[in-house]
N, C-alpha and C positions, 0 to 999 in steps of 0.2 A: 491336532487341529482344534482351535478355539471354537466353542459353540457360539452361534450367533444369537443375540438377544432377540426376543419378540416383544418385549416391553421394557421401556427405560424411563428414566426421569427426563432426560434431555436428548432430543434428536437435532443435531446440527447439520444443516444442508449446505455443503460447500466446503472444500478442502484447500482453499487458499490460506494466506497467513491470517486473515481475520477469523475465518471459521476454525482454523487450528488453534489460534490463540484463545478464543472463547471456549472451545471444547477442553483444552488443557486446564484453564483456570476453573472451569466447572467441575472437572474430574478431581482437581486438587481439593475442592470443597466437599468431596465425598459423594457427589451425585453420580448416578449411573448414566454414562454418556456414550452415545454412538454418533460418530461423524460419518456422513454419507457424501461421497465425492463421485461425480459423474465420470471422471477420467482417473488420473493419478493425483494424489495430494500434491498441490503446489505446481501442477503442470500448466496452469492457465496464466492469467495476468500477473500473478505474484512472481512467477519465474522470470518474466520479461522485465520486471521493474528494475531500476538502477539501485534502489535501496537507500536513497538519500533521506536523512533525518534532518530536515531543513526548514523548520517553521519560520525562522527569521528571514532566510533567503526567499522563501515563498510568501512572505507577509503581504497581505493586501488590506488596506484600511477599510475596504468595504466588507470584509469578512473577518471582523474582529473576534466573533465567537470561535471561528475555526482556528485563528491564531492562538487563542487561549487554550483550546483543546490540544493543538499541536505542541505548544510549549509544555503543557502538563505531561504529554506523552513522551516528549524528548527528555524531560527531566527524570522520568521513570525508567528510561531505557537502561542506564548502567546497572541498576538493581535487577531489572527484568532479565537482562542478559546473564548476569551472575547467577540468578536463581535458575534460569533455564539451562545453563551449562551444567549446574549441579544435578538438576532433575533428569537431564537427558544423557549426560556423559559425553556431550558433543560441544564443539566450538561453534557458536552461532554466527561468527564472522563479523563481529562488531569492530569498527575502526574509528576511534575518536580523532579524526584528522583535521577538522575545520574546513572552511570554505573561503575561496576568493571569488568575488564577483568582479569581472574585468570589462574594460572598454578598449576598443581598437582604434577609434577615431573620435573626432570632435563631437559628432552627434551622439555617439554612444556615451561619451564622457559627460555631456550635458544630462543625458537620461540617467546616468549613474549618480550624478550629483542630486538629482531629484529623488532617486531611490534612497540615498543617504539621508536627505532631509526628512523623508517620510518615516524612516525607521527611527531616527533620533526623536522625531515628534511623538512616536509611540513608546519611547523609552527603551528601545531595543539595543542590545550591546552590538555595536558595529564600529569599525575604525576605518577612516579614510587613509589610503596609502598612495604615495607617489609611485610612479612606474618603477623607479629604481628600487624602492623598498619592496615592492611586490616581487621583483625579479631576484632580490636577495633571498626571499623566502622560497621562490620557485624559479630556479635558474633556467628552466626549459621554456619559460615564457618568451615570446618574441620581443626583440628590441623595439618594435613598433608599438608596443603596449602604451596606452595613454594614462590609464587611471585604474585603481582597484579599490575594492572594499573588502576588509577582512572580517569574517564572522567565525570566530573560533569555536562557538558552541554548536554549529551545524555539522553533523557527522554523517557516517554512512554505515550500512550493514549489508552483507552479501545475502540476497534473498534465498539462493539455493541452500546455503548453510542454515539460515534461519528456519526455512521450511523443514529441513531434515531434523533439526533439533526439536521443533514444536511437535512433529509427528512422533518422535521417540519419547518426548516428555508426556504426551497424551497417553500412549500405551503403557508407559511405566507407572502412570498415575491411576491405571485401571480402566482407562477409556478404551473404546473399540473404534478402530479405523477401518472403514470399508471403502476401498477403491473400486472404480468401475461399477458403481451402484447408482443408477439413475432414479431420482424421485419423480414419479409421474404426477402425483397429487398430494396435497395436504388434506388430511381427513378433518372434516368439520361437522360437528353436531350441535345444533342449537346455539350457534355463534361461539362455540368453543372448539379449539383445536384438540384433536384426540390422538394424532399421530400422522403417519404418512403411508401412502401406497406407492410401492416401487414399480418400475416398469415391468418386472417379471410377474406382477400381480400379487405378490406377497405384501403383507401389511406389518408395520412396526408401530406399536402403540407407544405414545409418549405423553407425559404430562405437559411438557414444553417443547415447542419446535422453534428453532432459531434459523432464520433464512439468512445465509451469508454466502450466497452463490454468485456474487458479483453481477455482471450484466446478464448472466444466465438465469437470474432469479425470476425474470419475467416469463420463463418457459414453464414454471411450476404451476400445475393446474390445481383446481379445487378451491381457490380463494375467490370470494366475491370481489367485484370491482372496487368497492369502497374500502377493502382491506389491503390493497396493494400499494406498493411504493413505485412511482414512475421513475424509470431509468433510461438512459440513452448511452450508447457506446461511443467512446472517444478514443480513436486509434492513436497508438504511439509506436513509432519505428525506432529500433535500437540496434547498435552494433556492439558486439563483444570482441575485444582484442587482447593480445598479449605482447609483451616486449621480450624478444628472444634473449636480450641482455639481462633480463631480470628486473627487479624493482629499482626505483630511483628516478624515473623520468619525472613523475609528479608524486607529491606526498599529500596534497590537498585536493578537494573537489574544486574544479574550475567551472564557474558558471559564466557563460557568455550568451548574449542574445542570439538565438532563442534557446540554446541547448546547454549541455554540460559534458564534462569528462569526469567520471567518478572512479577513483583508484580502489583496488582491492587490497593493496598493501604487499602484493607478491609479484608485481609485474603485469597483472591483468587489469583491464579497464572496461568500463561501460561508457559508450558514447551515444548520446541521444538528446532529446527525443522529440519527435514530431507531435503536433496536436491537430488531429484531423477528424472532422465530423463526416465519416464515410460509412455509417451503418456498421454492419458486421464484417466488413472487409478486413482481412488480416494479411494481405499480400505485402511483400516488401518491394518498394519501387526504386528504380535507378535514380530518379530525381531527388528523392528524400535522402538516399545514401550519399549522393554527391554533395548536397547542401550541408549535411552533417559533417562530412569529411572536410569540405572546404573551410567551414568556420573553425573547425578544430585545428587544422594545419596553419591557418593564419595566426592563431594564437600560440600554438605549440608546434613549431616546425618539426621537432623530433618525433612527433607522432606519425610522421610519414613512414617510419621504420617499423611501426607496430604491425603485427600479423592479425588479419581478420579471422576470427574463429567462428563467428556466427552472425547472421543477419536475422532479426526477428521482429515481430510486431505483436502487440497485445491490445486489448480493449479495456480501457478504464471505464468503470461504471459511474456515470454522472447523474445527478438529480437536477431538477429544474433550477434550484438555487445554488447548485454546486456544493452543498453541505451534505455530509453523510446523514443517513437515517439510522439512529442507534436507540434501541429501546423497545418498549411494549407496543404491539400492533393493535389494530382495531378489534381483534378477536381475543378472547381469553386464551392464554397459553401460547400466543403467537408473539415472536420477538424478531426484530430486524437488526441486521448489522451489515448494511449495504451502502452504496453510493459514496465510497471514499475517494473516488476520482484519482487525483495525483498522489494521494497521501495514505494509501493503504498500509504500506510498510511502516511509515511514521506512526500512524494511529493505532497500530496493533496493541501495544500495551494498555492504553487507556480504554480502547473499545472492549478488549477482553475483560478488563477489571469491571467496567460498567455493566456489561451483560452478566458476568458471573455473579455480581452483587445483586442484580435484579432477579436472576433466577433463584437466588437464595432468599428472596423476599425482603431485601434491604431497600431503603428509600434511595432514590436517585439524587445525586448532588446537584446543586444549582447549575454547575457547568454543563450538565446534560440537556438542559431545557431547550436550547436552540436546535437540538438534533432529534427532537421528538418526531417519530414517524407520522404522528397524527396530523402534522401540518399539511400533509398531502391528501387529506381525506376527500377533497373535492376536485383533485387533479386526476385526469385520465392516466392510467398506467401504460407504459410502453411494454409490449410483449415481445421478447426476443425471438428472432427468426433464425433457424438453422442451428444444427448441433455442432 
């Protein structure tokens, strides 16, 4: 049995993909790292995510810093996955499949034309397809399809496989992963973080503490109000399905207002997702499931033969401006990697690299400036309720 450390260089709180990615990269740099997860690594929001790597599909002209960060992370993904596969000995489940944004009627076609113009105005790679062209690429699309946009550079990764590979990579790099370990408080002395106190009363001393616990970050005690990042939960309901006939129904991500169907490449699919401001509610509702299935079947009639494997809901961590908080906090030794909202899987490589570089004492690139946690210094933080 491995002895547990009582003093480390870096304590990472939160075992979702962001926390795992940061811990893995920090351990690769030779730091003594412990990751502390309240449940099992990857069992929270990361597991529920569809895993779409879609900065262009998700592009919003009001959030150009996020677009730039997402593009940088998407560009890093192929190398990131290759390196992670070698480091972990596992397949992270990366599928470079491309995306089709589709319209079912005249109103959706008009909206899609506006989406096309916006992306062209931003210089993003996107191609307009007639319905017949889209159906040649994806024959399972309904004959009633009106219009489509092809975005070949937006891909997908399977969160479960990514989580497993990151956990294995962390341990192989010499890091320590502690499941079912609840952090009660961050220890602070004279405006400097010195470690964490666990719920069992034990203490872990650390030169640096990284908070990457998603929406549950608000439950961590010990931090003064001015050192916190305000977060709110945004609920998303998702269905997991599989095709008894195997792969082939769809080869690309299909994005339709307001959801998506994401293939896994082996006959499994993720269908989602709702966007609901309902606090910490993670129930699955009949209305949401009905609407997701209705929209999917209108566009892909063959999806009616898919078998439902799981209905699930997760809580995306959102900040007041919907941009993540990545970097040094208000206290010496405190670092944040939270608030990734819809883009946690996409932003894992770039967030991990930014935080690992910061922990090593390197200067942050200009790209990181918009995500400085200090921008929330005067904003009241939301404290999560319920475990």
